[in-house]
C-alpha positions in Angstrom: 44.5 2.3 17.5 46.6 -0.6 16.9 50.3 -0.2 17.4 52.7 -2.1 15.2 55.7 -2.0 13.1 55.6 0.2 10.0 55.5 -1.4 6.7 59.2 -2.2 5.6 60.5 -0.3 2.5 63.5 -2.7 2.7 62.1 -6.3 2.3 64.5 -8.0 -0.3 68.2 -7.9 0.4 71.0 -9.1 -1.8 74.1 -10.1 -0.2 77.4 -9.9 -2.0 80.2 -11.6 0.2 83.0 -13.6 -0.5 83.7 -14.8 2.9 81.6 -18.1 3.3 80.8 -18.0 7.1 80.0 -14.3 7.0 77.6 -14.7 4.0 76.0 -17.8 5.6 75.5 -16.0 8.8 74.1 -12.7 7.3 71.8 -14.9 5.1 70.4 -16.9 7.9 70.1 -14.1 10.3 68.4 -11.8 8.0 65.8 -14.4 6.9 65.1 -15.0 10.5 64.7 -11.3 11.1 62.0 -11.4 8.3 63.9 -10.3 5.3 63.7 -12.0 1.8 67.3 -12.8 0.6 67.3 -12.2 -3.3 70.6 -14.2 -3.5 73.9 -14.6 -1.7 76.7 -14.4 -4.2 80.5 -13.7 -4.2 81.2 -12.3 -7.7 80.5 -9.3 -9.5 78.6 -11.0 -12.5 76.4 -13.0 -10.1 75.6 -9.7 -8.3 74.6 -7.9 -11.4 72.2 -10.6 -12.5 70.8 -10.7 -9.0 70.4 -6.9 -9.1 68.5 -7.0 -12.3 66.0 -9.5 -10.6 65.1 -6.9 -8.0 66.3 -5.9 -4.7 65.5 -3.2 -2.1 69.1 -3.1 -0.6 72.6 -4.5 -1.4 74.9 -5.4 1.2 78.4 -5.6 -0.6 82.1 -6.6 0.3 84.5 -4.5 -1.5 86.9 -7.5 -2.3 85.3 -10.3 -4.0 86.3 -13.9 -4.7 86.5 -13.4 -8.6 89.0 -10.7 -8.0 86.2 -8.1 -8.8 85.3 -5.2 -6.7 82.4 -4.3 -4.8 82.6 -0.7 -6.2 81.4 -2.4 -9.7 78.6 -3.9 -7.8 77.8 -0.4 -6.4 77.8 1.2 -10.0 75.3 -1.4 -11.1 73.3 -0.9 -8.1 73.2 2.9 -8.7 72.0 2.3 -12.2 69.0 0.6 -11.0 68.2 2.9 -8.1 69.0 0.3 -5.4 70.9 1.5 -2.3 73.9 -0.2 -1.3 75.9 -0.6 2.2 79.5 -1.4 1.9 80.2 -4.0 4.6 84.1 -4.1 4.6 87.0 -3.7 6.7 88.2 -0.5 4.8 85.5 1.6 3.1 86.6 2.8 -0.3 87.6 6.5 -0.5 84.8 7.2 -3.1 82.2 5.4 -1.1 79.8 8.2 -0.6 79.6 8.6 -4.4 78.5 4.9 -4.6 76.7 3.8 -1.4 74.3 4.8 1.1 76.6 4.0 3.8 79.5 1.7 5.1 79.5 -0.9 8.0 82.9 -1.7 9.1 83.8 -5.2 9.8 83.8 -7.0 12.1 80.2 -6.0 13.1 77.6 -7.6 15.2 74.1 -8.9 14.0 72.6 -6.0 16.1 74.8 -3.4 14.3 73.8 -5.0 10.9 70.0 -4.7 11.8 70.5 -1.0 12.9 72.3 -0.1 9.7 69.5 -1.4 7.7 67.1 0.3 9.9 69.1 3.6 9.7 69.2 3.2 5.8 65.2 2.4 5.7 64.8 5.7 7.9 66.9 7.7 5.3 64.9 6.4 2.5 61.5 7.4 4.3 62.8 10.8 5.2 63.1 9.9 8.9 66.0 10.5 11.5 67.5 7.1 12.2 66.8 6.0 15.7 70.1 4.2 16.4 73.4 4.6 14.7 76.0 1.8 15.3 79.5 3.2 15.9 80.9 1.0 12.9 78.4 2.4 10.7 78.5 5.6 8.5 75.4 6.7 6.9 76.3 9.0 4.0 74.4 12.3 3.9 73.7 12.5 7.7 
């Protein structure tokens, strides 16, 4: 028997972030971790187009550069059955109806990976192995 990593359910990630350094760091870190980055965008319109192209997970800030709101991105992700994690300083009050979880800023790269792993576990019907303190997984 060969032991190895499970086949990932989440492979393609869309990053919706208006802070350039955070967006850049997340994009390169997640790519190095083996994920495909669908796009890194900072507006609702660009996010909606990218969601339509296909993603397995969306990481979205709440406040975006065009004055738009990550909640609009979350609504579009819901329409396409794509799970979304809010990555923001303050999780919106209605986040549970729009997202699968909320990761509070500032967060470490380790916590970001653990949050993605927790969402993947939830999608596969498993209990998450590690939950960062800064992450809330809705429904658990």
